[in-house]
C-alpha positions as CSV (number, residue, x, y, z in Angstrom):
1,M,0.1,7.2,12.0
2,N,0.7,5.4,15.3
3,K,-2.4,3.0,15.1
4,K,-2.1,2.0,11.6
5,R,2.0,1.3,11.9
6,A,1.9,-2.1,11.1
7,Y,-0.2,-1.4,7.6
8,W,2.9,1.1,7.0
9,I,6.1,-1.3,7.8
10,G,4.1,-4.4,6.7
11,G,2.9,-2.8,3.2
12,T,6.7,-1.0,2.9
13,V,8.6,-4.6,3.7
14,T,6.1,-6.5,1.4
15,A,6.6,-4.2,-1.6
16,F,10.3,-4.1,-1.4
17,L,10.7,-7.9,-1.2
18,G,8.8,-8.2,-4.3
19,V,10.6,-5.9,-6.2
20,G,13.7,-7.0,-5.2
21,L,12.1,-10.3,-6.3
22,V,11.3,-9.1,-9.8
23,K,14.4,-7.0,-10.2
24,L,17.1,-9.1,-8.6
25,V,16.3,-12.7,-8.6
26,A,14.2,-13.6,-11.2
27,P,16.7,-12.3,-14.0
28,E,19.4,-14.6,-12.3
29,L,17.1,-17.7,-12.8
30,A,16.2,-19.6,-15.9
31,G,12.6,-21.5,-17.1
32,A,9.9,-21.5,-15.3
33,A,11.7,-21.0,-11.8
34,G,12.5,-17.2,-13.3
35,T,8.9,-16.9,-14.4
36,F,7.2,-18.1,-11.2
37,A,10.0,-15.8,-9.4
38,S,8.6,-12.7,-11.5
39,A,5.3,-13.3,-11.1
40,S,5.3,-13.8,-7.3
41,G,7.3,-10.3,-7.3
42,Y,4.9,-8.5,-9.0
43,V,2.0,-10.1,-6.9
44,L,4.1,-9.2,-3.4
45,A,4.4,-5.5,-4.8
46,I,0.9,-4.9,-5.7
47,A,0.2,-6.7,-2.5
48,G,2.4,-4.3,-0.5
49,I,0.6,-1.5,-2.0
50,T,-2.3,-2.5,-1.0
51,L,-1.5,-2.8,2.4
52,I,-0.2,0.6,2.3
53,S,-3.5,2.2,0.9
54,F,-5.0,0.3,3.9
55,A,-2.9,2.6,6.4
56,T,-4.4,5.8,4.4
57,R,-8.2,4.9,4.9
58,R,-10.4,7.0,7.1
59,R,-12.7,5.5,9.8
60,G,-16.4,4.9,8.7
61,S,-17.3,7.7,11.1
62,E,-15.1,10.1,9.2
63,A,-15.8,8.9,5.9
64,F,-17.7,11.7,4.4
65,I,-16.7,14.6,6.6
66,T,-15.0,17.5,4.6
67,V,-13.3,20.5,5.9
68,E,-14.1,23.9,4.2
69,N,-12.2,27.2,5.0
70,N,-14.3,29.4,7.2
71,A,-16.7,26.5,7.7
72,R,-17.1,27.9,11.6
73,D,-18.1,31.1,10.3
74,R,-20.6,30.1,8.2
75,K,-24.4,30.5,9.0
76,R,-26.0,27.2,8.8
77,P,-29.8,26.9,7.4
């Protein structure tokens, strides 16, 4: 997690800003400004979740490695 801390923090802050924009700011605005604030909030929330997903991706070298129980004791052909 240390190497990808920026993704975790940036994604969390971005997602919370988006939710705050939709739930707190957009209802107070009327007309086009409210619609724009609501749409922007949804985009920010999705962008935050996407950033968090980058933090959970495996490295390319580990992409197809699976861990099985007792794999060390199994005889290989």
